[in-house]
C-alpha positions as CSV (number, residue, x, y, z in Angstrom):
1,M,-14.3,-19.7,-45.7
2,K,-17.5,-20.5,-44.0
3,R,-15.6,-22.3,-41.2
4,L,-13.3,-19.2,-40.7
5,T,-16.4,-16.9,-40.5
6,A,-18.0,-19.2,-38.0
7,V,-14.9,-19.3,-35.9
8,L,-14.5,-15.5,-36.0
9,L,-18.2,-15.0,-35.1
10,A,-17.7,-17.4,-32.1
11,V,-14.6,-15.5,-31.0
12,V,-16.4,-12.2,-31.2
13,F,-19.4,-13.6,-29.3
14,V,-17.2,-15.0,-26.5
15,L,-15.3,-11.7,-26.2
16,G,-18.6,-9.8,-26.1
17,I,-19.9,-12.0,-23.4
18,S,-16.7,-11.8,-21.3
19,V,-16.7,-8.0,-21.5
20,Y,-20.3,-8.0,-20.3
21,V,-19.5,-10.4,-17.5
22,F,-16.4,-8.5,-16.3
23,A,-18.3,-5.2,-16.5
24,Q,-20.9,-6.5,-14.0
25,N,-20.1,-5.7,-10.4
26,P,-21.6,-8.4,-8.1
27,E,-22.2,-7.5,-4.5
28,G,-19.5,-9.9,-3.4
29,T,-16.9,-7.9,-5.3
30,K,-18.1,-4.7,-3.7
31,A,-17.8,-6.2,-0.2
32,R,-14.3,-7.4,-1.0
33,Q,-13.3,-4.0,-2.3
34,A,-14.7,-2.3,0.7
35,M,-12.8,-4.6,3.0
36,T,-9.6,-3.9,1.2
37,V,-10.2,-0.2,1.5
38,E,-10.8,-0.5,5.2
39,Q,-7.7,-2.7,5.5
40,R,-5.6,-0.2,3.6
41,K,-7.0,2.7,5.8
42,E,-6.1,0.7,8.9
43,K,-2.5,0.0,7.7
44,M,-2.0,3.7,6.7
45,I,-3.3,4.9,10.0
46,T,-0.9,2.5,11.8
47,L,2.0,3.8,9.7
48,I,1.1,7.4,10.4
49,D,0.8,6.7,14.2
50,E,4.3,5.1,14.1
51,R,5.7,8.2,12.4
52,I,4.0,10.6,14.8
53,K,5.4,8.6,17.7
54,M,8.9,8.7,16.2
55,L,8.7,12.4,15.6
56,Q,7.4,13.1,19.1
57,E,10.3,11.1,20.6
58,A,12.8,13.1,18.5
59,K,11.2,16.4,19.5
60,T,11.3,15.4,23.2
61,C,15.0,14.3,22.9
62,I,16.0,17.6,21.1
63,E,14.1,19.7,23.7
64,A,15.9,17.9,26.5
65,A,19.3,18.2,24.9
66,K,21.7,20.3,27.0
67,T,24.9,20.0,25.0
68,R,25.9,19.8,21.3
69,E,26.7,16.1,21.8
70,D,23.2,15.5,23.2
71,F,21.7,17.2,20.1
72,R,23.9,15.1,17.8
73,A,22.9,11.9,19.5
74,C,19.2,12.8,19.1
75,K,19.7,13.6,15.4
76,K,21.6,10.3,14.9
77,N,19.0,8.3,16.6
78,F,16.2,10.0,14.6
79,R,18.0,9.3,11.3
80,E,18.4,5.6,12.3
81,E,14.8,5.2,13.2
82,R,13.7,6.9,9.9
83,R,16.0,4.6,8.0
84,E,14.6,1.5,9.7
85,L,11.0,2.7,9.1
86,R,11.8,3.2,5.4
87,E,13.3,-0.2,5.1
88,E,10.2,-1.7,6.7
89,M,8.0,0.1,4.3
90,R,10.0,-1.0,1.3
91,E,9.9,-4.6,2.6
92,R,6.1,-4.4,3.0
93,R,5.8,-3.0,-0.6
94,R,7.9,-5.9,-1.9
95,M,5.8,-8.4,-0.1
96,N,2.5,-6.9,-1.4
97,K,3.6,-6.7,-5.1
98,P,1.7,-9.1,-7.4
99,S,4.1,-11.6,-9.0
């Protein structure tokens, strides 16, 4: 019984210490978190810029369309570009998922 009590006290002590250690936020962790936020911001801005470029190209194409066929070609090209971008984004998400 004494041995069980000692083991339980040791487990509680170890858990208490580990909670305290994980609750601490050392400066190195903050720097890593800040970098990941900056990296995420950069990636997001890059994706937004790609989307803006794609939309601008679609707008220019549609404005220049003279016939119904031209308009359809613009729509088809725009759909294909959106589909490709979605696939790229899905692939990036798959690669970034923790295993």
